N, C-alpha and C positions, 0 to 999 in steps of 0.2 A: 313696504315701508321704509321709508329714504328717512332717518329721523331729520338730517338732516334740513331734506328740504323740507319737513314737518314743520320744523323753531322756523326757518325763515318764512316761510307761510306767516307765523306768528307776531315775529318783527313786522312784518310788511302789512299787518292788521292795526298790528298798534300803532303804527305810523302813519296807518290811514285817521286813525283816531285823533293823533295828537294836529293833523291839517284838520281835521273839523270841527276840534274844537280850541286851535287858534293858536297853538304851539306851535306848529309849522305853514306857513303860508303856501299855498298851490301852484298845483304844477309841479310837482318835486318826482322827477325820476328814481326812480326806486333799483332801478335795470342792474347800477352797480354793489346796491349792497347783499353781503353775504355775509351767511355763517360757517362756519368753517373749525374745526379740529383745533385748541390752545396752543400756542406754538411751546407753550407748558402744560402740563397736562393736570400742575399743581395750583393752575390761576381758572380752571375751572373747565366744563364736560366740552362747552363749544362758548363759539369768540361769534363777537357779530363786530362790522367797520360800520354799521349804517350813519351811526352819529357823525364819524368821518367824516365819509363822503357827504353828507349833507351838510356840514357845516359851511362851504363857501357857495352851498343857492341858498341854502338858508337867510345867510348874512349872520350866524352864532357861531359860538363859542360851542366845539363838540362835545365838553363835557357839561353843558347846559343844556343841552340835546337827548346826550345821553343820561344822566339825572334821570329826564322825565321819561326817557323812554321804558328805561330799570321800575320807574314807577307804572307803567301800565301795563310791562313782563308780567310782574309779582302779582298781577292778578290772576295771571292762568296757573291754576293748580301744580300743571305740570312742572316750573322753575323753580326755586328752593331759596336761590340768590340772584344776584340779578349785581355785579359790583364791576365799578366804574375804573378802571385802569390804565396808564402813563395819558396822552394828548384826549383819550376820549373812547377805547376799545373797551365793547361791555360785555363783561367774562359774566355765562350765564355757568349757575347748576341747575340740574334737573335730577327729579324725586325720584327715591330707589324704582318705583311701578312702573316709572317707563321702561328703564330697564330689564324690567324682569316680564314687562309684557313685550319688549323685543325676542326675548327669548324665545314666547309663546309663538310671537308670530313668525319666527323662523322653523319652528317646527312644523308650524300650522301651512305653510308655505312651500319646503321644502330648498329645490336646490332651483324654485326657481325666486328665491326671493335676493334678491340683487338687481332682480331682470333690469331691464331699461326700459321704452316705448321714448329715445327720441331719435331712434333711425326708424321708427313707424312711419310706414308710406314711401322709406325711402331705397332706392337699388343701389349699392355698390361693387362695382368689379374691380375684385385685390387679383392681379398680375404679380404672381411671383416666380419664382426657381426660374424659368426659362432658359435654362443651360442650354446650349446647338448643340443638335443632334449625335454629339459625332463621338459618345462614349459616356463609359458609368457616374453619375453626380459624386462630387469632390467633395472634402469639409466644407470648401469654403461655401457653398453649393448650401451644404446642409444649413447653415446657418440661415441663410436667405430661405431656404423652405420651411423653417420653424421658426423661424418669426414672421412669415406672411401667415402659414396656417394658423398660427394663433390671433394675428391680428384678426380675422376671419374669422374665429374662433369668437374673441372677443367682440366684433361688430356682428354678429347674429344675437350675440345675447343681452345684444343692448339695442334688442331691434328691426336693426338694417336687413333687407333680404339680397344678401350676400351671394356673388358667384364668383367662384376661383377659376382661374385662367391659368392658362401655361400659353406663351406666347413661344410659336415653336419655330426658329431660325432656319428652316429646311428650305431658302431660296438663295444662299449662297453659295462663295467661293468652296466652303469651309467641306460643302457636300463632296461638294467633287470628290475634295480630297478627300476623306470619308468610304467612297467609290473606288477611289485608287486605291487601299489602303486594307478594305476589302478584296480587292481583286488579287495583293499579293498575298494575302493571307487563305487565298483559293487556290493558287497556283500553289500553295503548299500541299494544303491542303491532297493533291494530283502529285504530292515528290518532290517539287524543285523547290530549289532551296533560292531564296530569293535575300535582295536586300532593301530596309527600311530608310530610306533616303529622312534627312532632313527637312519638316514639314509635311511628313505621313504620322498617321500614328502606328508606333509600333507597338500598347499595347494588350498581354493576352486576350483579353475582352473580347477582339476579334476576332482569336482561333474557330473559337463553333459557328460563328460566325460565318468564315470563310468553307468552311467543311457544311453547312448549311445549306449553302449557294452549289455546292458541288454536288450536297443530294439534289438539289432542284434541277440545275441544270446537268448535272455529267460535264461532260469536256466541250461543252461547244464553246465555250469562247475562250477555250485555253490557244495560247497561239495570235488569238486575234487582236486590231486594235480597238483604241476606247472605243473608238466611231459605235463598233458591233457591243458595246455590254454598256457602255457608260450610263445612258438614263437608264435602263435598267434597273443597274448597280444602287446609283443614287435613290430611287423608291424602295430598295430592294434592303439596301444597309440604312435608311431611317428608318424602316418600318423597327428594323431588328432593335438599333440601339435604344430608339421611344419605346419599346416592347422593354427593356430593360431600366429605362430612367422609370418608369410607371414599378419598376417591381421597386426597386433602389425608393422610391419614396412610399412604396406601400410599407415599407420595410417601418418608417416612420407613421405611420396609419395616418399617412395624406393622400387624399382622392380627389383631386381635380374632376369641377362641374365641365370643362372646358376643355378640348384643345384647338386651340386657332394654326392652322399653320398660314405665317411667311408665303407660303407659294402660291396660294389660292389667290393672292394679293394681285400676279404677277398674271397678266394677257386677258385679266377678266372687266379689265378697265377700271378698278378699280384705284386705282394707284390716281388715273388721268382724275378721274371724279372729285378728288381728295382737295388734288393740285387745279381743278378747275374750281371749286369753292372757293377758294384762297385766291387763284385768280378775282371773280368776281369781286369780293372785298377786296378789292387793289393789294394786294400784301404778294403779290407774283410779278416780277421782272425782270428784265435783262439788264446784269451789271457784274460789274467787277470787285474781287474782295483783294484786301492789301494782304500781304503777307503777313504769315506768322511772327508774331512781334519779337525781337532777337533776333529770329530765327529765320531771317531770306537769304535762300539758296543762293550760291551764284549763277544757278539757271535758270535764277525766275521769273518766269513769262506769263503776266497777268491775258488768263481770258476768262470770256465773256462767258455767261454763265448765267442759267432758271435761277434767279435765291426769291428766299420768300425774309418779305422783315416782318423777321422775328424779332427788330427792335422796338417795335413798337408795341408789341405783347411782355414787355420785360426784359428781351434776352440783350445780352451786351453786343456783338454786333448779328447781323443778317445772315442768312444759312443757305449754301447750297441747296436743293431740291435735282437737280438736270447738270448734268456735266457739258462739254463742251462740244465730244460726241455725240452727243442726245444721249446715254445712259443714265438712269437715275444714280441718285449717290444712294448710298444706306440712310442715308434721312429719310425719303422720299416714301418708304414701304411705312415705315414705323409712324406717320402723319398718315399715312392711310389708316393702319391702322388703331389711330384712336381715334380719328375719323370712325368707324364702325362703329368704334365702340357710342363715342358720341352718339350716334345715330341710335345705336341697342336701345338709348332710354336713360340711361343712367342718371345717379344726382350726382356721385361721384366717383372717381376714380383713385386709383388707387396704385400703382406702379413699385415697384420691390426691384430695387436696382446692388449688383456691388461695388463694392468701394472703386472700383475704377470705374464706374461711368458716373464719378462726377460731374465731369465736366459736359456730360449729355441732360444735363436738367435745367434749364432754364432754355435751354431749344424744347424741350418738348414739351413743358409748359407754357410757353410761348403758344409752340402750336394747336394745344390746347381749346385754351383760354380764344383764341383767334374760332379757331372750328368752330366755336361752342356760342362763340358772342360773350366767352367772359364768363355764362350761366352755370358749367358743369366746369366745379375745381380738378386739378387735379395736386395731389399730393408723392410723391417722390420719394423713398424710405433706400436709404444708403445701408448696408447690412459690411461693415469694417473686416477685418481679415481675422482666423482663427490663431494660435496661436499653440501647437500639440506641446504638451508633457507630461514626463514622468517623474516621480520626485521631483519634480524643481525642475527638474533637465529638458532643456529641447528634446524629441523624442523621434525621431525616425521610423516611419512601420515599414511595412514589406509592403513595395506599389505592384497591386496587383490590376490597378492600370499604364502601368510601367515610365508613366511620371510623373505622377500623385496622388495620396491619400483619395480612397475612396470613403467615402457616407456610408457602404459597408462596413469598411476597415473598422468607421468608430461604432455603431451598433453593433456589430461583433464582438468588442472587448468589452462597451459598457451596458447595449438593452439599448431601444427608443425611446423611454420612461424617463432614464436620467440624462441621455442625449438633448431631447426638447426643454426638458428646465432648465438641465447646465446653459446651455446655448441663451435661455433666455435672462442669466441673471446679471445682464450690461445691457446697459441702450443699444439698440438696430446702430450708431452709430459709431460705438466707441469699444476699439480694443481687445477680444477675449481670449484668457487662457485654458488653457483645455485643458488639462493637466491628468491622466486617466489613473491616479492612484489619489486622488483628493477626491474626485467626484462619485469614489466606492468607498471610502472610507464612511465610518458609521459615527460621526462626530455632528456638534452646531458646525463645524466646520463646514459641510457636504448639505447647504441648501436642502437639495434633494432629498438625501433620509432624511433628515429636523423636518421636515414639510410631511415626507409619510407617513414619518414614527410618530407625529402625529394624532394622524388619521387613526396609523394603528395603534395607537394608547386608546382611543377614545370605543372603537371596536374589542381592542380588551376588556374598555370597563363593562362594558352591556351586554358580554359576555361573562362575566363574573358575579353581576346583577339577577342572572338569568340564573345560576347557579344558586342561588341563592335566592328562589324566588321572589325576584322583586322585576315587577309589569315595566318594561323599558321601547314597550311600542311609541310611536310618537304621537300616535293619540292619545295618549294616557299621559307620558312628559310634559306637554303639551293643554294638558286638563290637570297636571300637578299645582299643587303651592309653592310657585316662585313667589311668593313672598320670601319664603326660609334665604333667598337669595340676598346676604344682606350685610354678607363682609364685602372693605372691600376692594378687597383681590379679584372678589364672581364678580361685582361691578366692573371693575376696569377688563376684565374681559367681555364683559357684555357691551362697555362702550368703545373696544375693538372692533367689533361682531358689526355696530350701528354702521359703523366708518364702508363698510361695503359695498353698499347700493351709489354710495359719491366716489367713490374710486372706480367705481367700473363706469363709470360715469364719463370721470374725468380719462379713464388709460380710452374710453370708447371717442373722445372730443378732439385728443394726441396721435390719434394711432399709438397706444404705445399700454404694451399689451405686458413689457419686463415690467408693466407698476402692479400688474398682476401677481407676478412672481415675490414682488416684495412685498406686498400684503403678503402673502399667504406667510413667509418666513417668518414678519413679527408676528401673525394670529397666532404662529406656532409654539413662538417663546413665551409670549401670556400663558398657550394651554400649558404647556412643560413645565414655566417659573409658577401655576398657580399647580400643577400635582405634584413640585420639588416643594413647596409653601406648609400641601399636606403631612408632610412627614413630620414638621416642627410644632406644628396648627389639626392634629385630628380632627376638628371641627369642620376642615378642608375639602377631606377627606370624601370623594366623588359616591364611592359604596362606607354609606353611615352603622354599624353593626346593629342589629336591631327593630332600622327605624324606615320603615320602606319609605315612609311621606318628606322626609327630608331629603332623603338616597334620589326617590326618583325628579326633585326639584335641583338637587347638583348636577347629577346625571340627565337633563335636561342641558344647561349650559356645555354640558361636554359631545351633548351629541349638534348639538348649534353650531361648536366651532367644524363640528366634523360635517354638519352640513356648506357650512361655507368654504372649505376647504374641497371638499367634492366639487361642489359649480367651481372653484377657481381651477383644481385641477384640469377639469373638463376642457372650461374655456382653452387651457394650452395643449390640453389631446397628450393628457398625463392620468395613467392609471391610482387613482389613490387604495395604500395598502391598510388590509383589514388586520394581514400579520406581516413582521418583518420576521423575511428570513435571515 
């Protein structure tokens, strides 16, 4: 039940009648006609821009259209008032029965209320985290992991068939470095003293990997050149790191549908096939690139390379896919990987990258556009850095990884629910300050506490009602006399609930799960506000002593809030609290 969508239908039906009656010309498009919450809640429950967007094509004044439209809309019993404002906006007030019916609908649908069908029949691939398999996930990866997982949850809720995917970068030189670092820990396990040179991975997390290698092969590799062990250790170390990464993700409740190996692209013809596809489209050529702007090295020599005409698909410059020595560039396997995704039949691709990958966005979009013939959009979301604080001061933790703060360090301090919610309290491309004290304090200033407390409050009301023998099952509450929800403060909460289905669709269309967190905070504030009003106005208290009928109506509203909070938190991967500890 999307009230805004229902009211838009009502508006368009009224506009059709105006056309039939000759009040508007034939052939008008209603595509840009919207019904939205008004900027100021005092102006009404909903507002439509219909008169504004139809004025020019109708060659009429917007207020004239709005006046006529208002007359038509007032014939519907759900509309109690239709006021023309400003140049021609139309503000609508709805009958209390509409909001009361909404509460009933929420209780009947449960957490399915707000689910959308905008993604029905569409497949989307969300690639996120994709950290190099060289160590545990750090706090920067944590934000990308949470954002990607929440986005996947949001798109699933909006009706899409979602694949959660991790691209394992196991084909580059960093895996050789990892193997050599594990070898050093292996020698340590044999009692040797070793030195970790610059460029190796000195973190303690490799100590058990070195021991595991010793347990597996004994002293077979001791004193041997890397030609005897490098290939085997690449496999061994990569698998060990991916087990560590999977465990890190599990700490946040994240489970991938697919892990895709970069290594699987080499020696299999997949890179060649992707480049040949582009070549067949006239997008591959041999040529020279200009030196980087403002950075021309003294020893610069232009070299002929194999280039992709990415500029034909929106990029700033053409990009090399093969070096002059015949080896692939880093870009080539990424093209092949996305070629594979396109061929798997997805309708939409989403890549979640760290902020340091900003320069990669245009070339990747160009590649997907070229490979799919412009039929498969790629949305790249960049996640900005996370700064750690304690009591408002920059905070440095003990670093088990040796060089950085890990995901586990954060989760161990505050738990997965707090970590996830707080990571979504800012838009993905905005910097995030993570204060370990702030995120654990029990106050309005802590959004995750504030939302979970609202849910726990409702659960407390349900328990209290049960103690005084008031039946509070959802079936009973949905059948209650909801006409008793007639106070403006109660109807205001219902109005907020009505925004949920619309908000879900907006968030899904823009790939912005932070909108869910923002909405939940606002809904929680409305619930807490209503609770507090009950201190001064006893008639607003959820449990009315000696009046089960009225109590059930008021509890129905509170329970509807809990249902929507539960649905929203589930999208974000956060558990609702029944009791605050």
